[in-house]
C-alpha positions as CSV (number, residue, x, y, z in Angstrom):
1,M,-18.1,-22.1,6.8
2,G,-18.1,-18.4,5.8
3,S,-19.3,-17.6,2.2
4,L,-17.1,-15.8,-0.5
5,R,-18.9,-12.7,0.0
6,Q,-18.0,-12.8,4.2
7,L,-14.5,-13.4,2.8
8,L,-14.5,-10.3,0.4
9,N,-16.1,-8.2,3.3
10,R,-14.4,-8.7,6.2
11,K,-11.9,-5.9,6.8
12,E,-10.7,-6.7,10.1
13,K,-9.0,-10.2,9.0
14,Q,-8.1,-9.6,5.7
15,L,-5.5,-12.2,3.7
16,P,-2.1,-11.5,4.0
17,P,-1.0,-8.8,1.5
18,I,1.3,-9.0,-1.6
19,L,5.0,-8.4,-0.8
20,S,8.1,-8.7,-2.6
21,F,9.8,-12.2,-1.5
22,G,13.4,-12.4,-0.4
23,G,13.1,-15.1,2.5
24,T,14.0,-18.7,2.8
25,F,12.0,-22.1,1.9
26,Q,10.7,-22.1,5.5
27,D,9.2,-18.4,5.0
28,V,7.8,-19.8,2.0
29,E,5.7,-22.4,3.9
30,D,5.2,-20.1,6.6
31,L,3.4,-17.7,4.3
32,A,1.5,-20.4,2.5
33,S,0.1,-22.2,5.9
34,K,-0.7,-18.6,7.3
35,L,-2.9,-18.3,4.0
36,R,-4.0,-21.5,3.7
37,W,-5.6,-21.4,7.4
38,K,-7.5,-18.0,6.3
39,V,-8.8,-19.6,3.1
40,D,-10.2,-22.3,5.3
41,N,-11.6,-20.2,8.0
42,Y,-13.4,-18.2,5.7
43,I,-14.3,-20.5,3.0
44,G,-14.6,-23.9,4.8
45,A,-11.5,-26.6,5.5
46,N,-14.2,-29.0,4.1
47,Q,-14.7,-27.3,1.1
48,R,-12.6,-28.5,-2.5
49,L,-9.7,-27.5,-3.0
50,R,-10.5,-25.8,-6.6
51,I,-13.6,-23.7,-4.7
52,K,-10.6,-22.6,-2.5
53,L,-8.5,-21.7,-5.2
54,D,-10.9,-20.1,-7.4
55,A,-12.4,-17.7,-4.3
56,L,-8.3,-16.6,-3.3
57,V,-7.7,-15.8,-7.0
58,F,-11.1,-13.5,-7.4
59,Y,-10.6,-12.3,-3.8
60,Y,-7.1,-10.6,-5.4
61,G,-9.0,-9.9,-8.6
62,G,-7.4,-12.3,-11.0
63,I,-9.2,-14.7,-13.5
64,I,-9.0,-17.7,-14.8
65,R,-9.0,-18.7,-18.7
66,C,-7.9,-21.8,-20.8
67,V,-6.0,-21.6,-23.8
68,V,-5.8,-24.2,-26.2
69,Y,-1.4,-23.3,-26.6
70,S,1.0,-23.6,-24.0
71,S,3.0,-20.7,-25.4
72,E,1.0,-18.3,-23.4
73,P,2.0,-17.0,-20.4
74,S,1.0,-18.8,-17.2
75,L,0.2,-15.6,-15.4
76,I,0.1,-12.1,-16.8
77,I,0.0,-9.6,-14.0
78,Y,-1.4,-6.3,-15.2
79,S,-1.6,-4.2,-12.0
80,K,-1.9,-4.9,-7.9
81,N,-5.7,-6.7,-8.3
82,K,-5.6,-7.6,-11.7
83,F,-4.3,-10.8,-13.4
84,E,-5.1,-13.6,-15.3
85,I,-3.9,-17.0,-14.7
86,T,-4.1,-19.3,-18.1
87,L,-4.5,-22.9,-17.7
88,S,-4.2,-25.6,-20.8
89,E,-7.3,-27.1,-22.1
90,F,-5.2,-30.4,-22.2
91,H,-4.7,-30.6,-18.9
92,S,-6.7,-32.3,-16.0
93,H,-8.4,-30.1,-12.9
94,I,-5.9,-32.0,-11.2
95,R,-2.9,-30.4,-12.4
96,D,-5.1,-27.2,-12.7
97,N,-5.4,-26.9,-9.1
98,W,-1.5,-26.9,-9.1
99,T,-1.0,-24.4,-11.8
100,I,-3.3,-22.2,-10.0
101,I,-1.6,-21.9,-6.7
102,H,1.5,-22.0,-8.0
103,E,1.1,-19.2,-10.1
104,M,-0.6,-17.7,-6.9
105,A,2.4,-17.9,-5.5
106,H,4.3,-15.6,-8.4
107,Y,1.7,-13.0,-7.5
108,F,2.1,-13.3,-3.9
109,L,6.3,-13.8,-4.0
110,H,7.5,-12.2,-7.1
111,Y,5.1,-9.0,-8.2
112,N,6.2,-6.3,-6.5
113,S,3.3,-3.6,-7.5
114,E,5.5,-0.7,-5.8
115,G,8.5,-1.7,-7.5
116,H,6.3,-2.0,-10.8
117,K,6.8,1.3,-12.4
118,T,6.0,0.5,-16.2
119,E,2.7,0.2,-17.8
120,D,3.6,-3.1,-19.5
121,P,2.4,-6.4,-17.8
122,V,4.5,-8.5,-15.9
123,R,4.6,-12.4,-17.4
124,F,5.4,-15.3,-15.6
125,W,6.1,-18.3,-18.3
126,R,5.7,-22.0,-18.3
127,Y,8.3,-24.2,-18.0
128,A,11.4,-21.8,-16.2
129,D,13.5,-23.4,-14.3
130,D,15.2,-21.3,-11.7
131,L,15.0,-20.3,-7.6
132,D,11.2,-18.3,-8.3
133,E,10.0,-21.8,-9.8
134,Y,11.6,-23.3,-6.3
135,H,9.9,-20.7,-4.0
136,C,6.5,-21.3,-6.0
137,N,6.4,-25.2,-5.7
138,R,7.2,-25.3,-2.1
139,F,4.5,-22.4,-1.8
140,A,2.0,-24.6,-3.8
141,A,3.2,-27.6,-1.5
142,G,2.6,-25.3,1.6
143,F,-0.7,-24.7,0.8
144,T,-2.0,-27.6,-0.9
145,M,-0.1,-30.1,1.7
146,P,0.4,-28.6,5.1
147,A,3.3,-30.3,6.9
148,E,1.5,-32.0,9.6
149,E,-1.6,-32.9,7.5
150,F,0.8,-34.5,5.2
151,K,2.1,-36.4,8.0
152,Q,-1.1,-37.5,9.0
153,Y,-1.9,-38.3,5.8
154,W,1.2,-40.3,4.6
155,K,0.8,-42.6,7.8
156,R,-3.0,-43.0,7.0
157,Y,-2.4,-44.0,3.3
158,Q,0.8,-45.9,4.3
159,G,2.9,-43.7,1.5
160,N,0.5,-44.5,-1.1
161,I,1.4,-41.6,-3.5
162,S,-1.8,-42.1,-5.6
163,S,-3.8,-42.3,-2.5
164,I,-2.4,-38.8,-0.5
165,A,-2.8,-37.0,-3.9
166,G,-6.0,-37.5,-4.3
167,H,-6.7,-36.6,-0.8
168,F,-4.9,-33.4,-1.5
169,E,-6.7,-33.1,-4.8
170,I,-3.2,-32.1,-6.6
171,P,-1.0,-34.1,-9.2
172,S,1.4,-37.6,-7.9
173,A,5.0,-35.6,-8.4
174,P,4.5,-32.7,-5.7
175,V,3.2,-35.5,-2.9
176,E,6.7,-37.4,-4.3
177,V,8.9,-34.2,-3.9
178,R,7.1,-33.5,-0.6
179,S,7.8,-36.2,1.0
180,K,11.8,-36.1,0.7
181,Y,11.9,-32.5,2.4
182,I,8.9,-33.2,5.3
183,L,9.6,-37.0,6.2
184,K,13.6,-36.5,5.8
185,D,13.7,-36.7,9.5
């Protein structure tokens, strides 16, 4: 198991770079899987999801803060390697896990530091409903519930959504959605 210090100091096996996204849902899944694999190798596959997420945010220069009001943006990007994710004080740590990886998906998929020509921060708001949100949910699902692992635990827990969600340390709703497109065969 690697430490956060090792993750930050290793140059030869860097995490994937930030990119502006223009691909398919499968491309999103592939990127999320690659990132998950790298994080697991550096932090340790058996670490709690929140430890992995905190390390990922820190590695890319972000901070996480809790807010009382949900009227604030869920992600503010000031520049490459300087951003903040805001979590609601009223959500559970399980919900926070999903929010963190979803907001990191915006950072990876929808922020292009080279194309950002203004000094104004880029803001991503809660409760949006567009293609970008679907991409981020798919990324979050691919990172937290890799397809093969999801299938394995679906069988182990006999499709019990709550048990599967507990295993992956995320809310039940994403498990239900993932089951519809992973198990459709």
